N, C-alpha and C positions, 0 to 999 in steps of 0.2 A: 461588066464582068459576067461572063456566061458560065452556067453550070453544065458539066458534061452529062450526057444521057445515061451513061453506064459507068460504074466505078465505085470506089470506096466513098463512104459518106464524107462530105467536106467537113473540115474542122470548124466551119462557121454554122454547121447544122447542130442546133441545140435542142435536146429533149428536156422538157420541164421535169424537175424532181418531185414537185408537189404543187397542188392547187388548193388553196384554202379560201374561206370567206370569213374575214375578221374585221370588226369595226366598220361594217358596211362597205368593205373594199374587197375586190377579188384579187388575191395575191398569187402570182405565178412565180414560183421559185425555180431558178435555173442553177446549173452547176457553178461552183466556185471557179473563177478565172478572171482574166483581164480582158474586158470588153472595150476595144479601142474606139476613140472618137472618130466618127466618119466611116466606120466599118459596117458592112452588112452582115446580119445574122438572121438565119431562118430558125425561128422558134416554133417548136411543135408543142402544143398543149397535150401532153401524153396521158394525163389523168382526167377522170370525169370532173366536170365543174360541179361543185357541191349543189345539191338540190335546194339548199337554204339561201342560195345567192339570189339577191333581188336584181331585176333587170336593169335598173338605173344605177347600179353600183359601178364606180370607176375601177379600172383594172390597173394594177401596178406590177412591177417586176422586182424581185429581191434576188440577191446573188449569194449562193452558198449559205453559210451560217449567219450571214449579215442580216441586219434588220432594216437597213436603209431601203426605202421604197422609191423606185424610179418609175415615174408615170409612164404608162403606155398611151401614146397619143397618135392621132390621125396625122396624115401628111400635112394638114393645115394647123397642127398643134392643138386641136380640140381633143378632149379626153376620149378614150375608147371605153365604152361601157360594156358590162358583162353580156348584155343582150346581143352584142355583135360578134361574140366569140363562141367557138365550138370546140369540143374535145376532139382530139386526134386530127387536128388541122394545123397546117404549116402557115405561119405568118412571116413574111419578109419584113425585117425591120432594119433601121440604121441607128446606131448609137450617136447621140449628140450630147457632148459634155459641156458643162458651164461651171463657173466658180461655185463650188460647194454642192454640185449635183449633176444631174443629167436626165435624159429621157431615152426611151426606146420609141423611135418614131416609125410608124408604118410606112412602107415604101409606096403604097397606093392607098386610096381611100376605101375602107370597108363599110358597107351599109349597116346601119343598126336596124335589124329586122324585127324589132319588138315594137309593141304598141305602147308607147310612152306618151302621156299627155304633155306635149310640148307646145308652148305658145307660138303663134304665127308671127308675132311682132312684139316690140317693146314700145311703150310701157305695156305691162300686162293689165288688160282691162278686167275688172271684177264686176260681176253682175250681182245684183241684190234682188231677191224676190220679195215682193210685198204681198201680203194676203189681205184681202178685204174682209173685214169681219162680218161676213154674212152669216145668217143662221135663222132658224125659225123660232 
């Protein structure tokens, strides 16, 4: 589906109503409506992302007055973290529903540009430093 270069805003163009940081989760609230399975929606984060948001916080979408949180995920179904999102930016998503819920899935992979200490492999190796009890 191609978007025209000039014209009215598409009904699939969604401006967020609010962006909050609650319970270590970045919550993007979009207008009340019916978001159809398999349909593409361009979500714009219209508000500033709260300064209290931690970079490794997962992002979710809520709809209207509802409190149900729908995860915002990458195209490979991994979570989108706050560090990958910017205010006043458009993100192309596709809704995928399942029994009892659903997700807003990014159409393409967006890089997480923050410096988060993530391990290179599993299992995660821990290092222990031992000090030799030297002294005078």
